[in-house]
C-alpha positions, -999 to 999 in steps of 0.1 A, spaced: -75 87 138 -64 114 114 -86 130 91 -79 144 53 -107 167 29 -142 167 42 -168 149 21 -175 169 -12 -206 169 -30 -184 151 -66 -191 123 -45 -223 97 -51 -244 91 -19 -229 61 -1 -249 31 2 -258 11 32 -236 19 64 -219 -12 75 -204 -19 107 -191 -56 107 -170 -77 78 -204 -87 61 -217 -73 35 -180 -61 27 -160 -74 -7 -123 -81 1 -101 -80 -33 -64 -91 -31 -44 -82 -67 -14 -103 -72 8 -116 -101 25 -148 -87 50 -163 -114 67 -197 -100 59 -194 -62 63 -221 -41 36 -249 -36 38 -242 0 30 -204 -6 2 -208 -29 -16 -235 -4 -12 -210 27 -31 -182 6 -56 -208 -3 -58 -213 36 -65 -176 42 -88 -168 14 -108 -193 30 -104 -180 64 -115 -147 50 -150 -159 28 -165 -171 64 -168 -134 71 -170 -118 34 -164 -120 1 -134 -122 -17 -123 -116 -54 -86 -124 -62 -74 -106 -95 -47 -126 -107 -23 -114 -133 1 -146 -131 10 -161 -165 -15 -189 -179 1 -214 -166 6 -202 -131 -31 -187 -129 -48 -225 -140 -25 -239 -111 -37 -211 -84 -76 -217 -98 -70 -256 -91 -55 -249 -53 -80 -222 -43 -112 -240 -61 -132 -245 -32 -124 -215 -8 -155 -198 -21 -128 -167 -29 -138 -156 -66 -109 -158 -96 -107 -134 -123 -86 -117 -143 -76 -83 -141 -93 -59 -173 -68 -38 -191 -61 -3 -178 -38 21 -185 -4 27 -172 27 8 -164 20 -6 -129 0 -36 -133 -11 -35 -99 -30 -7 -107 -51 -24 -131 -57 -50 -105 -75 -27 -78 -97 -9 -106 -107 -47 -117 -115 -58 -79 -131 -30 -66 -151 -21 -96 -165 -55 -100 -168 -61 -64 -205 -70 -56 -207 -44 -22 -203 -10 -13 -171 -17 9 -144 -25 -3 -110 -42 14 -79 -41 -7 -52 -59 4 -18 -69 -10 -8 -105 -12 13 -105 20 -11 -88 41 -32 -109 68 -64 -95 85 -77 -110 116 -120 -109 122 -107 -80 146 -88 -60 119 -117 -61 94 -142 -53 119 -125 -20 127 -113 -9 97 -147 -13 80 -164 2 108 -140 34 101 -155 34 67 -186 35 79 -178 76 80 -152 80 58 -146 73 18 -109 58 22 -94 39 52 -52 35 56 -45 9 84 -9 3 98 3 -31 89 31 -46 110 52 -74 100 52 -107 116 73 -127 118 98 -99 120 133 -110 108 163 -85 107 154 -71 74 116 -63 87 129 -47 116 148 -26 95 119 -15 73 100 -14 103 118 20 113 109 32 81 74 27 94 76 44 124 90 76 111 62 79 89 37 78 123 58 103 139 50 128 111 19 119 104 7 85 92 26 54 73 16 43 39 -2 5 41 -1 -29 17 -42 -22 27 -65 4 20 -105 -1 26 -125 20 -1 -163 28 -9 -168 13 -46 -193 41 -50 -166 67 -46 -140 47 -64 -165 48 -91 -175 86 -90 -136 93 -87 -131 72 -127 -105 47 -108 -69 58 -103 -41 66 -127 -21 34 -132 12 49 -146 30 56 -110 46 38 -90 35 47 -54 1 35 -62 -16 37 -27 -8 74 -24 -21 81 -61 -53 61 -50 -56 80 -18 -50 116 -36 -76 110 -59 -102 102 -34 -94 132 -22 -94 155 -50 -129 141 -58 -138 154 -27 -136 124 -7 -131 117 36 -98 98 38 -94 84 77 -59 73 85 -66 43 110 -30 43 127 -44 24 156 -57 -5 136 -25 -29 137 -26 -55 106 -3 -82 102 18 -82 68 41 -110 61 78 -102 55 93 -100 19 123 -124 15 161 -106 21 163 -103 -14 133 -88 -21 137 -65 9 174 -56 -8 155 -51 -44 132 -26 -28 155 -1 -11 158 24 -44 121 22 -52 110 30 -17 136 61 -21 119 70 -52 85 72 -37 101 109 -24 98 125 -56 60 122 -46 64 145 -20 93 170 -28 99 183 9 109 149 21 132 143 -11 147 180 -1 155 167 32 164 134 27 190 144 -1 207 166 25 216 142 49 249 127 26 261 167 15 259 177 52 279 144 66 301 152 40 304 189 52 306 181 82 336 153 76 356 181 58 353 201 87 363 175 109 331 171 129 322 137 112 321 115 142 297 146 160 272 148 130 267 108 124 262 101 167 233 135 164 217 122 133 215 85 150 202 100 181 177 118 162 167 93 140 156 71 173 142 99 189 120 102 162 112 68 155 103 65 190 79 96 184 63 73 159 64 40 182 46 52 211 20 68 189 -16 54 187 -9 23 212 21 16 194 41 3 222 18 -24 222 29 -40 188 65 -28 185 88 -38 209 113 -17 228 138 -20 203 121 -15 173 133 26 173 169 17 172 172 2 138 158 40 125 201 51 123 205 21 100 175 29 72 184 67 76 220 59 62 201 36 35 180 61 26 207 90 26 225 68 -2 195 53 -20 176 82 -25 207 100 -41 206 63 -66 169 73 -71 180 110 -85 198 95 -107 172 70 -120 146 102 -123 175 113 -148 176 79 -166 139 82 -174 131 66 -139 132 36 -117 131 4 -132 100 -18 -123 86 -47 -141 110 -51 -169 108 -9 -176 111 26 -164 86 45 -143 90 79 -147 64 94 -119 62 84 -81 27 103 -81 10 124 -97 -13 156 -91 -47 138 -90 -76 147 -113 -110 160 -97 -141 131 -100 -155 123 -129 -125 130 -152 -113 94 -146 -110 64 -173 -138 39 -156 -156 36 -191 -125 13 -201 -125 -10 -173 -151 -39 -159 -176 -10 -146 -205 -27 -120 -233 -40 -148 -211 -38 -179 -209 -65 -200 -169 -63 -197 -170 -82 -165 -136 -103 -157 -137 -138 -168 -137 -164 -136 -115 -192 -135 -136 -218 -122 
């Protein structure tokens, strides 16, 4: 497992060390407007399985009618169902995360997107890693894996080849999160922003790339809508932006010189080789099929185009998200104590989230 910044004095002393699921909290920030009854029921079954292992909080930013429908469907699962508290920024998910973590009843908190599906073994592994860290980022794996999930898996493999992937779930210490004052909600790449803020506060981040947590694939339509937004994340990593933005001009230059086919072939082989490195790291061959790396040329071709669409979006004021534009992929994080925890539902305060029964 990779390790980043060492623990610093800015972090409040950690509470009791846990090595199992019990004594921990699971937080699901979501906004589901008009989801089919089958998906709502499936989430209810998942929540019920989780509450046998740890306490669960669903922070639901859905509209009033859907919030009430979810409350009825998930009553009896044992999960706490609450509204997000106000939090500055255009990324509504951050408000859900901040509300859930600060209202947690335990020191160890697993934050997971609504499409993440933990099993007991994965929870034990992530919480065990959190016993010696302030934040842990495991690895998501799509299951089932339709064509578009395999396409997107290539991106994960490339990330793994150069370090670690950015999953839809992060485990964090509540004391660390409270000490750092939450994190900036005016960004698109919110999980990177959280990890940066933990490190800026002197916390230790562990990349648990050998812990594989199931993730449900999006619909093909949702996948298509993510292409430019994912490319926009490159603005948080300028070196990556520069490399990926160079691919299309280099290919065009090779074509002008009559070497277009050779350039395409070399680029495809390089993409496959890099993805295969990521597949083989941290026991990945047991979780990714041998054909997984073969999707990397398609992903690279997509990114070569979409990164320029992202650059165009930046010139127009930011990428479109939730009916508006978000200009920042991520920002430099502020040190501990400079956050805005006083504006949220801090533990023990009177501004606790309202429950839904």
